[in-house]
Kinemage of the C-alpha trace (Angstrom):
@kinemage 1
@onewidth
@group {chain A} dominant
@subgroup {mainchain}
@vectorlist {calphas} color= white
{ca unk a 1} P -20.637 -28.363 12.304
{ca unk a 2} L -22.316 -24.476 12.112
{ca unk a 3} L -21.963 -23.105 8.664
{ca unk a 4} L -22.615 -19.471 8.209
{ca unk a 5} L -24.027 -19.750 4.434
{ca unk a 6} L -23.444 -16.001 4.418
{ca unk a 7} L -19.767 -15.978 5.274
{ca unk a 8} L -19.546 -18.533 2.554
{ca unk a 9} L -21.704 -16.985 -0.093
{ca unk a 10} L -19.716 -14.027 0.085
{ca unk a 11} L -16.568 -15.819 0.357
{ca unk a 12} L -17.183 -17.716 -3.085
{ca unk a 13} L -18.147 -14.321 -4.945
{ca unk a 14} L -15.281 -12.831 -4.128
{ca unk a 15} L -13.140 -15.582 -5.231
{ca unk a 16} L -14.802 -15.786 -8.126
{ca unk a 17} L -14.082 -12.154 -8.740
{ca unk a 18} L -10.605 -12.643 -8.343
{ca unk a 19} L -11.100 -15.477 -10.925
{ca unk a 20} L -13.250 -12.953 -13.374
{ca unk a 21} L -10.494 -10.135 -12.883
{ca unk a 22} L -6.956 -12.853 -13.223
{ca unk a 23} L -5.796 -12.972 -9.971
{ca unk a 24} L -6.632 -16.162 -9.914
{ca unk a 25} L -7.264 -19.361 -12.192
{ca unk a 26} L -10.900 -20.371 -12.077
{ca unk a 27} L -9.848 -23.848 -11.949
{ca unk a 28} L -7.919 -22.687 -8.821
{ca unk a 29} L -11.540 -21.914 -6.725
{ca unk a 30} L -11.635 -25.371 -5.645
{ca unk a 31} L -8.383 -25.074 -3.539
{ca unk a 32} L -10.023 -22.160 -1.621
{ca unk a 33} L -12.873 -24.567 -1.210
{ca unk a 34} L -14.628 -24.969 2.459
{ca unk a 35} L -12.036 -28.204 3.364
{ca unk a 36} L -9.256 -25.653 3.722
{ca unk a 37} L -11.119 -23.628 6.241
{ca unk a 38} L -11.244 -26.516 8.711
{ca unk a 39} L -14.181 -26.786 10.886
{ca unk a 40} L -15.890 -23.690 12.463
{ca unk a 41} L -17.648 -23.859 15.814
{ca unk a 42} L -21.124 -23.021 16.659
{ca unk a 43} L -20.911 -19.974 19.032
{ca unk a 44} L -24.258 -19.333 20.565
{ca unk a 45} L -23.625 -16.814 22.996
{ca unk a 46} L -20.930 -15.018 21.313
{ca unk a 47} L -21.404 -11.281 19.782
{ca unk a 48} L -20.667 -10.952 16.268
{ca unk a 49} L -18.541 -8.235 14.737
{ca unk a 50} L -18.144 -7.879 11.058
{ca unk a 51} L -14.598 -6.974 9.707
{ca unk a 52} L -14.284 -5.676 6.266
{ca unk a 53} L -10.660 -6.653 4.608
{ca unk a 54} L -9.700 -4.895 1.398
{ca unk a 55} L -7.673 -7.406 -0.669
{ca unk a 56} L -4.713 -6.568 -3.257
{ca unk a 57} L -3.439 -10.455 -3.616
{ca unk a 58} L -4.973 -13.696 -2.575
{ca unk a 59} L -2.094 -14.434 -0.366
{ca unk a 60} L -3.805 -12.480 2.512
{ca unk a 61} L -7.268 -14.457 2.156
{ca unk a 62} L -5.362 -17.198 3.730
{ca unk a 63} L -3.483 -15.089 6.144
{ca unk a 64} L -6.269 -13.108 7.442
{ca unk a 65} L -8.364 -16.445 7.635
{ca unk a 66} L -5.761 -17.625 9.935
{ca unk a 67} L -5.819 -14.833 12.318
{ca unk a 68} L -9.800 -14.397 12.230
{ca unk a 69} L -9.821 -18.393 13.241
{ca unk a 70} L -6.822 -17.990 15.672
{ca unk a 71} L -8.729 -14.717 17.553
{ca unk a 72} L -12.270 -16.695 17.265
{ca unk a 73} L -10.644 -19.722 19.157
{ca unk a 74} L -8.965 -17.731 21.704
{ca unk a 75} L -12.109 -16.497 23.277
{ca unk a 76} L -15.831 -17.187 23.450
{ca unk a 77} L -17.288 -13.783 23.787
{ca unk a 78} L -16.910 -12.707 20.427
{ca unk a 79} L -16.934 -13.883 17.149
{ca unk a 80} L -15.711 -12.134 13.998
{ca unk a 81} L -16.392 -12.530 10.541
{ca unk a 82} L -14.391 -11.411 7.634
{ca unk a 83} L -15.764 -9.805 4.794
{ca unk a 84} L -13.221 -10.189 2.071
{ca unk a 85} L -13.600 -6.851 -0.713
{ca unk a 86} L -11.157 -6.749 -3.788
{ca unk a 87} L -9.219 -3.507 -3.239
{ca unk a 88} L -10.391 -1.894 -6.749
{ca unk a 89} L -13.941 -2.163 -5.364
{ca unk a 90} L -13.475 -1.743 -1.434
{ca unk a 91} L -13.378 2.598 -0.732
{ca unk a 92} L -16.680 2.640 -2.634
{ca unk a 93} L -18.611 -0.668 -0.951
{ca unk a 94} L -17.316 1.329 2.201
{ca unk a 95} L -18.673 4.995 1.005
{ca unk a 96} L -22.071 3.068 0.054
{ca unk a 97} L -21.982 1.162 3.683
{ca unk a 98} L -21.541 4.653 5.310
{ca unk a 99} L -24.145 6.323 3.663
{ca unk a 100} L -26.843 3.684 4.309
{ca unk a 101} L -26.156 3.416 7.607
{ca unk a 102} L -24.782 -0.419 7.939
{ca unk a 103} L -20.782 -0.315 7.890
{ca unk a 104} L -19.073 -3.097 9.381
{ca unk a 105} L -18.069 -2.544 12.895
{ca unk a 106} L -14.245 -2.421 11.837
{ca unk a 107} L -12.335 -2.587 8.623
{ca unk a 108} L -8.527 -2.560 7.331
{ca unk a 109} L -8.300 0.326 5.455
{ca unk a 110} L -4.895 2.760 4.149
{ca unk a 111} L -4.295 5.783 5.264
{ca unk a 112} L -4.738 8.059 2.652
{ca unk a 113} L -8.469 7.125 3.050
{ca unk a 114} L -8.601 7.931 6.668
{ca unk a 115} L -9.248 11.483 6.451
{ca unk a 116} L -11.913 11.022 3.815
{ca unk a 117} L -14.027 9.001 5.891
{ca unk a 118} L -13.238 11.388 8.745
{ca unk a 119} L -14.622 14.126 6.645
{ca unk a 120} L -17.949 12.000 6.135
{ca unk a 121} L -18.108 12.023 10.196
{ca unk a 122} L -18.102 8.056 9.766
{ca unk a 123} L -15.386 7.213 12.323
{ca unk a 124} L -15.329 6.683 15.783
{ca unk a 125} L -12.768 8.700 17.205
{ca unk a 126} L -10.262 5.994 18.924
{ca unk a 127} L -7.958 8.819 20.826
{ca unk a 128} L -8.770 7.930 24.794
{ca unk a 129} L -8.487 4.255 24.045
{ca unk a 130} L -5.738 4.175 22.248
{ca unk a 131} L -4.158 6.472 24.839
{ca unk a 132} L -5.050 4.050 27.712
{ca unk a 133} L -3.927 1.126 25.251
{ca unk a 134} L -0.834 -1.044 26.727
{ca unk a 135} L 1.063 -0.605 23.825
{ca unk a 136} L 0.673 3.138 22.884
{ca unk a 137} L 4.295 4.125 23.533
{ca unk a 138} L 5.641 1.453 21.883
{ca unk a 139} L 4.090 2.626 18.496
{ca unk a 140} L 6.895 4.518 16.480
{ca unk a 141} L 5.562 8.134 16.513
{ca unk a 142} L 5.073 8.688 12.645
{ca unk a 143} L 3.186 5.806 12.622
{ca unk a 144} L 0.636 7.710 14.759
{ca unk a 145} L 1.297 10.854 11.945
{ca unk a 146} L -0.473 8.806 9.194
{ca unk a 147} L -4.061 8.039 11.445
{ca unk a 148} L -4.058 11.450 12.994
{ca unk a 149} L -6.539 13.948 11.724
{ca unk a 150} L -7.188 17.158 13.688
{ca unk a 151} L -5.417 16.214 16.477
{ca unk a 152} L -7.816 12.895 17.106
{ca unk a 153} L -6.526 9.146 16.725
{ca unk a 154} L -9.309 7.881 13.910
{ca unk a 155} L -7.403 4.021 13.789
{ca unk a 156} L -4.150 1.837 14.490
{ca unk a 157} L -1.684 1.682 12.240
{ca unk a 158} L -1.699 -1.902 11.962
{ca unk a 159} L 1.702 -2.074 9.859
{ca unk a 160} L 4.015 0.533 7.902
{ca unk a 161} L 6.516 0.624 5.635
{ca unk a 162} L 7.795 3.065 2.705
{ca unk a 163} L 9.393 3.323 -0.587
{ca unk a 164} L 12.509 2.398 -2.373
{ca unk a 165} L 14.013 0.668 -5.440
{ca unk a 166} L 14.318 -3.088 -6.182
{ca unk a 167} L 17.072 -3.999 -8.624
{ca unk a 168} L 18.183 -7.339 -10.137
{ca unk a 169} L 21.647 -7.817 -9.141
{ca unk a 170} L 21.811 -11.257 -11.252
{ca unk a 171} L 21.012 -9.270 -14.412
{ca unk a 172} L 23.258 -6.445 -13.828
{ca unk a 173} L 26.107 -9.398 -13.287
{ca unk a 174} L 24.996 -11.223 -16.379
{ca unk a 175} L 25.216 -7.603 -18.452
{ca unk a 176} L 28.130 -5.942 -16.380
{ca unk a 177} L 26.504 -3.334 -14.663
{ca unk a 178} L 27.924 -1.525 -11.740
{ca unk a 179} L 25.040 -1.506 -8.964
{ca unk a 180} L 25.636 1.682 -7.304
{ca unk a 181} L 25.300 2.794 -3.524
{ca unk a 182} L 22.729 4.121 -1.524
{ca unk a 183} L 23.248 7.906 -2.194
{ca unk a 184} L 23.056 7.063 -6.197
{ca unk a 185} L 21.459 9.757 -8.539
{ca unk a 186} L 18.976 10.531 -11.035
{ca unk a 187} L 21.898 10.244 -13.588
{ca unk a 188} L 23.086 7.015 -12.238
{ca unk a 189} L 19.580 5.671 -12.175
{ca unk a 190} L 19.132 6.477 -15.816
{ca unk a 191} L 22.669 4.527 -16.818
{ca unk a 192} L 21.656 1.768 -15.364
{ca unk a 193} L 18.315 1.790 -16.580
{ca unk a 194} L 19.416 1.788 -20.276
{ca unk a 195} L 21.916 -0.793 -19.299
{ca unk a 196} L 18.903 -3.186 -18.540
{ca unk a 197} L 16.863 -2.065 -21.195
{ca unk a 198} L 16.733 -4.698 -24.379
{ca unk a 199} L 13.561 -4.152 -26.081
{ca unk a 200} L 14.311 -7.412 -28.518
{ca unk a 201} L 14.543 -9.155 -25.001
{ca unk a 202} L 10.983 -7.600 -23.903
{ca unk a 203} L 13.852 -6.700 -21.015
{ca unk a 204} L 12.995 -3.032 -19.675
{ca unk a 205} L 14.704 -1.118 -16.993
{ca unk a 206} L 12.275 0.385 -15.273
{ca unk a 207} L 8.676 -1.225 -14.203
{ca unk a 208} L 6.619 2.115 -13.617
{ca unk a 209} L 3.159 2.297 -11.875
{ca unk a 210} L 0.604 3.991 -14.084
{ca unk a 211} L -2.591 2.261 -12.346
{ca unk a 212} L -4.099 2.787 -8.708
{ca unk a 213} L -3.144 6.403 -6.215
{ca unk a 214} L 0.122 4.688 -5.825
{ca unk a 215} L 1.152 5.861 -9.315
{ca unk a 216} L 0.600 8.962 -8.562
{ca unk a 217} L 2.167 8.748 -5.145
{ca unk a 218} L 5.584 7.295 -6.497
{ca unk a 219} L 5.933 10.127 -8.937
{ca unk a 220} L 5.459 12.474 -6.390
{ca unk a 221} L 8.277 11.085 -4.160
{ca unk a 222} L 10.502 11.862 -7.864
{ca unk a 223} L 9.103 14.997 -7.523
{ca unk a 224} L 10.615 15.761 -3.987
{ca unk a 225} L 13.845 14.979 -5.399
{ca unk a 226} L 14.291 17.837 -7.108
{ca unk a 227} L 13.331 20.223 -4.247
{ca unk a 228} L 9.329 20.029 -5.214
{ca unk a 229} L 6.492 20.058 -2.707
{ca unk a 230} L 2.634 19.482 -2.759
{ca unk a 231} L 2.027 22.079 -0.179
{ca unk a 232} L 3.575 24.986 1.065
{ca unk a 233} L 2.199 27.740 3.295
{ca unk a 234} L -1.321 25.926 2.946
{ca unk a 235} L -0.958 26.410 -0.921
{ca unk a 236} L -0.992 23.735 -3.676
{ca unk a 237} L 2.505 23.771 -5.214
{ca unk a 238} L 2.827 20.792 -6.711
{ca unk a 239} L 2.881 22.333 -10.370
{ca unk a 240} L 5.829 24.315 -9.303
{ca unk a 241} L 8.773 24.988 -11.511
{ca unk a 242} L 10.923 22.401 -9.586
{ca unk a 243} L 7.374 19.889 -9.741
{ca unk a 244} L 7.177 20.181 -13.502
{ca unk a 245} L 11.243 20.174 -14.577
{ca unk a 246} L 11.047 16.910 -12.275
{ca unk a 247} L 8.053 15.433 -13.627
{ca unk a 248} L 9.213 16.085 -17.507
{ca unk a 249} L 12.518 13.948 -16.637
{ca unk a 250} L 10.573 11.149 -15.005
{ca unk a 251} L 7.941 11.189 -18.430
{ca unk a 252} L 10.752 11.184 -20.598
{ca unk a 253} L 11.853 7.819 -19.200
{ca unk a 254} L 8.685 6.815 -20.950
{ca unk a 255} L 8.485 8.715 -24.323
{ca unk a 256} L 12.381 9.630 -24.381
{ca unk a 257} L 14.299 6.845 -23.247
{ca unk a 258} L 12.072 4.150 -23.410
{ca unk a 259} L 13.081 2.271 -20.587
{ca unk a 260} L 9.580 1.305 -19.189
{ca unk a 261} L 7.344 -1.431 -20.605
{ca unk a 262} L 4.761 -0.394 -23.228
{ca unk a 263} L 1.931 -0.997 -21.212
{ca unk a 264} L 3.544 1.327 -18.343
{ca unk a 265} L 0.235 3.540 -17.946
{ca unk a 266} L -2.024 0.753 -17.079
{ca unk a 267} L 0.429 -1.334 -15.253
{ca unk a 268} L -0.639 -1.727 -11.690
{ca unk a 269} L 0.572 -3.691 -8.448
{ca unk a 270} L 0.344 -6.917 -9.742
{ca unk a 271} L 2.534 -5.673 -13.235
{ca unk a 272} L 5.177 -4.487 -11.303
{ca unk a 273} L 5.725 -7.130 -8.811
{ca unk a 274} L 5.179 -9.842 -11.103
{ca unk a 275} L 7.243 -8.398 -14.457
{ca unk a 276} L 10.251 -7.856 -12.179
{ca unk a 277} L 10.051 -11.341 -11.142
{ca unk a 278} L 9.753 -12.767 -14.848
{ca unk a 279} L 12.582 -10.501 -15.896
{ca unk a 280} L 10.911 -7.981 -18.046
{ca unk a 281} L 11.964 -5.626 -15.590
{ca unk a 282} L 14.858 -5.026 -13.951
{ca unk a 283} L 14.258 -1.953 -11.398
{ca unk a 284} L 10.675 -1.031 -10.084
{ca unk a 285} L 9.721 1.206 -6.965
{ca unk a 286} L 7.487 -0.484 -4.569
{ca unk a 287} L 7.509 -0.981 -0.934
{ca unk a 288} L 9.015 -3.708 1.246
{ca unk a 289} L 5.474 -5.554 0.968
{ca unk a 290} L 7.096 -7.219 -2.189
{ca unk a 291} L 10.234 -8.373 -0.549
{ca unk a 292} L 9.183 -11.648 0.736
{ca unk a 293} L 7.508 -11.759 -2.934
{ca unk a 294} L 10.849 -11.399 -4.307
{ca unk a 295} L 12.706 -14.001 -2.310
{ca unk a 296} L 10.485 -16.538 -4.015
{ca unk a 297} L 10.068 -15.241 -7.712
{ca unk a 298} L 13.848 -14.515 -8.096
{ca unk a 299} L 15.733 -16.208 -5.326
{ca unk a 300} L 17.139 -14.299 -2.492
{ca unk a 301} L 20.514 -13.649 -3.921
{ca unk a 302} L 19.563 -11.976 -6.926
{ca unk a 303} L 17.902 -8.888 -5.847
{ca unk a 304} L 18.831 -5.829 -3.519
{ca unk a 305} L 16.704 -2.683 -2.474
{ca unk a 306} L 18.391 0.875 -2.622
{ca unk a 307} L 16.714 4.264 -1.186
{ca unk a 308} L 15.246 6.765 -3.904
{ca unk a 309} L 17.968 8.104 -5.937
{ca unk a 310} L 18.721 11.648 -5.518
{ca unk a 311} L 17.577 14.276 -7.512
{ca unk a 312} L 19.066 17.681 -8.751
{ca unk a 313} L 18.367 19.585 -5.498
{ca unk a 314} L 20.446 16.436 -3.606
{ca unk a 315} L 16.822 15.737 -1.630
{ca unk a 316} L 14.644 12.567 -1.833
{ca unk a 317} L 11.425 11.218 0.205
{ca unk a 318} L 10.298 8.248 0.911
{ca unk a 319} L 6.874 8.351 1.632
{ca unk a 320} L 6.038 6.462 4.903
{ca unk a 321} L 2.462 5.005 5.118
{ca unk a 322} L 0.383 2.558 7.112
{ca unk a 323} L -2.318 -0.090 6.532
{ca unk a 324} L -4.932 0.563 9.707
{ca unk a 325} L -7.702 -0.894 11.572
{ca unk a 326} L -10.576 1.589 11.844
{ca unk a 327} L -13.694 1.478 13.611
{ca unk a 328} L -16.956 3.373 12.506
{ca unk a 329} L -19.292 5.630 14.595
{ca unk a 330} L -22.414 3.266 12.861
{ca unk a 331} L -20.859 0.103 14.355
{ca unk a 332} L -23.166 -2.056 16.197
{ca unk a 333} L -20.551 -3.801 18.224
{ca unk a 334} L -17.866 -1.288 19.052
{ca unk a 335} L -16.797 -3.352 21.876
{ca unk a 336} L -15.897 -6.674 20.115
{ca unk a 337} L -14.395 -4.507 17.419
{ca unk a 338} L -12.356 -3.229 19.946
{ca unk a 339} L -11.148 -6.519 21.398
{ca unk a 340} L -10.378 -7.919 18.304
{ca unk a 341} L -8.491 -4.868 16.666
{ca unk a 342} L -5.966 -4.805 19.696
{ca unk a 343} L -5.648 -8.448 19.803
{ca unk a 344} L -4.368 -7.856 16.060
{ca unk a 345} L -1.999 -5.681 17.516
{ca unk a 346} L -0.810 -8.107 20.113
{ca unk a 347} L 2.724 -9.514 19.660
{ca unk a 348} L 2.475 -12.443 17.657
{ca unk a 349} L -0.749 -11.676 15.414
{ca unk a 350} L 1.200 -8.438 14.495
{ca unk a 351} L 4.764 -9.983 13.529
{ca unk a 352} L 2.929 -12.880 12.228
{ca unk a 353} L 1.025 -10.236 9.818
{ca unk a 354} L 3.829 -8.317 9.258
{ca unk a 355} L 6.718 -10.368 8.556
{ca unk a 356} L 4.165 -12.817 6.485
{ca unk a 357} L 3.492 -9.909 4.288
{ca unk a 358} L 7.137 -8.306 4.124
{ca unk a 359} L 5.459 -5.170 5.776
{ca unk a 360} L 7.206 -3.691 9.176
{ca unk a 361} L 5.662 -3.564 12.262
{ca unk a 362} L 4.418 -0.066 13.809
{ca unk a 363} L 5.859 -1.613 17.338
{ca unk a 364} L 9.086 -0.869 18.241
{ca unk a 365} L 10.099 -4.122 19.807
{ca unk a 366} L 8.462 -6.316 17.028
{ca unk a 367} L 10.617 -4.350 14.356
{ca unk a 368} L 13.785 -4.950 16.692
{ca unk a 369} L 13.303 -8.514 16.011
{ca unk a 370} L 16.241 -10.286 13.738
{ca unk a 371} L 13.985 -10.632 10.468
{ca unk a 372} L 14.515 -7.146 9.316
{ca unk a 373} L 18.008 -7.233 10.173
{ca unk a 374} L 17.849 -9.229 6.466
{ca unk a 375} L 19.670 -7.447 3.964
{ca unk a 376} L 16.704 -7.580 1.652
{ca unk a 377} L 15.030 -4.922 4.096
{ca unk a 378} L 18.100 -2.551 3.777
{ca unk a 379} L 16.798 -0.083 1.084
{ca unk a 380} L 14.036 0.784 3.521
{ca unk a 381} L 15.903 1.002 6.710
{ca unk a 382} L 18.136 3.391 4.717
{ca unk a 383} L 15.469 5.428 3.892
{ca unk a 384} L 13.656 5.993 6.820
{ca unk a 385} L 16.023 9.251 7.668
{ca unk a 386} L 14.000 10.877 4.903
{ca unk a 387} L 10.817 9.191 5.140
{ca unk a 388} L 7.800 11.269 5.810
{ca unk a 389} L 3.745 10.828 6.250
{ca unk a 390} L 2.380 11.369 2.834
{ca unk a 391} L 1.057 14.955 1.760
{ca unk a 392} L -1.619 13.560 0.054
{ca unk a 393} L -2.996 12.655 3.597
{ca unk a 394} L -3.200 16.933 4.734
{ca unk a 395} L -6.962 17.005 3.712
{ca unk a 396} L -10.019 14.776 3.794
{ca unk a 397} L -10.640 15.933 0.420
{ca unk a 398} L -7.936 14.396 -1.198
{ca unk a 399} L -8.064 10.708 -0.464
{ca unk a 400} L -10.645 9.454 -3.087
{ca unk a 401} L -9.662 12.698 -5.948
{ca unk a 402} L -6.085 11.039 -6.215
{ca unk a 403} L -7.812 7.327 -7.468
{ca unk a 404} L -11.181 9.118 -9.426
{ca unk a 405} L -9.188 12.423 -11.204
{ca unk a 406} L -5.140 12.296 -10.081
{ca unk a 407} L -4.850 8.803 -11.871
{ca unk a 408} L -6.189 9.576 -14.968
{ca unk a 409} L -4.384 12.691 -15.087
{ca unk a 410} L -0.975 11.484 -14.509
{ca unk a 411} L -1.676 8.039 -17.049
{ca unk a 412} L -2.786 10.578 -19.961
{ca unk a 413} L 0.678 12.462 -19.383
{ca unk a 414} L 2.457 8.633 -19.820
{ca unk a 415} L 0.820 8.370 -22.921
{ca unk a 416} L 1.553 11.497 -24.323
{ca unk a 417} L -2.011 13.121 -24.509
{ca unk a 418} L -0.941 15.757 -22.237
{ca unk a 419} L 2.460 17.401 -20.955
{ca unk a 420} L 3.760 16.879 -17.761
{ca unk a 421} L 3.063 21.031 -17.133
{ca unk a 422} L -0.760 20.654 -17.974
{ca unk a 423} L -1.184 17.594 -16.210
{ca unk a 424} L 0.310 19.313 -12.654
{ca unk a 425} L -1.209 22.475 -13.546
{ca unk a 426} L -4.473 20.202 -13.836
{ca unk a 427} L -3.898 18.181 -10.679
{ca unk a 428} L -3.479 21.198 -8.686
{ca unk a 429} L -6.593 22.493 -9.492
{ca unk a 430} L -8.199 19.010 -8.342
{ca unk a 431} L -6.425 19.575 -5.005
{ca unk a 432} L -6.737 22.859 -4.571
{ca unk a 433} L -10.538 22.593 -4.859
{ca unk a 434} L -10.643 19.559 -2.867
{ca unk a 435} L -9.177 21.086 0.294
{ca unk a 436} L -11.010 20.921 3.572
C-alpha cells in the first residue's frame, strides 16, 4: 500500500486544529486515524487534482472522504487529493495561495466569496463548459444566479438552501404555547419567544447568531421584513429609516426583551444549533443544513420549521445561497478538476451529499425525490416564494468585508457599544467604499 504522506500529515494537522478549537475532543483523534480510511491505491499513471474543502463541522470530513474515494475508484485517469481547512481559515488560505500563484485546482467555497475571488481575477470562466454540461437545463435558474458575476458562470452551485425558523414543538407543548401558522408576524414571534424564555432554567426563546458572515445575513433578513433593502438604484440604503427601525427591534430582542442567551454576540453556527438541541434555546434561524442534525438531537417529532415572520411592512425575505464548486485560472490540472466537479454534480454523488447534510440539490430532478417532501423541510419549501439571492453578492468587494468589518459592527450593536443606527451608518460606509 502506498500512502501520500502529505495528505495524511495535512489531515492530521487539520484534525488537531479541530481538537484545539473544541470542535472534537483531542481523545477522539484516534477515531479518525488511518484505519478508518481503508487502503489507498497507488496510481502511477493518474494525474493529480488538488481539492480544498472548507469544513464547518466534522461530519463533512468523512462524507467528503467517501466521495473522493468513490471518484478515485471509479476511474484511473485522475486522483483527487483533498485538503481540509477549517472554515474560519479557508478564505484567507485561498487568498494567500492565489497571491502566491499556487491555488488548488478546485475547491468548495460559499457563493458570497465568488465575487471577491473574481475581483482578484482568480477564477476560471466556466460559462462555455457549463452551458454544454448535460444537466445545465435541469438546474434551477436561481441557483445559477448565485454563481454568476458580470454575466459569467464562475462555479457550479453544488447544493443550495434558504433560511427558516426552527421551533421546539415539544417545549411549546410543555409550556402550553401555541405554534403560529406560516404567516406569523413579528408580534407572534416575540410572544412565543417570551413564552419560551426561563432564565432561571437557562432557557431562552431565540438563539441569535453573532459570529461569522451569517450574523449579518440573518439580521438583514429581518430588516427586509420591514421593507428595507441593501441596495436601491445602485446606492447603498442599508441605513434607511426602515432598516434602522427594524434593527432597533432586532437588537431589542437582546437588550430589552432578553430572550437570547447572554453569549449571543459571540455565538456561531455550532452554538445556535447545539443550543437548540440541548434545550437552551427553543427557536433559531438557520438554513436547512441542520434539519438532519436536529432529527438526531431533539427527535423527529419534537421540532418544526416556519418561514421568517412577517414584519410591519407585511414583507419578508429568505436569502437563497449556494455552496459552490470552483476552479482557479492558475489550476495545474483543469481537465482533471472539471472531471471531478462534474462527477460530484451527477445524480447519486450530488444527492448523497445534499441529503446527508440536509441541504437541497440544485437539480430539479433530485429535489423532487421523496426525501424532500418530509415535514422537516416545509419551512424552507414555504419560503421559496420570497427567497432571493443574497444582496451581498452584488459586489465583489463586499464578500470579505462582511467578515472583517461588518460582523464586528453588528457585534458592537449587540452588546450596546454602539446604537443600531450608528452600526448601520458605519456599515453603509463600508459597503459604499467597497463597491466595484
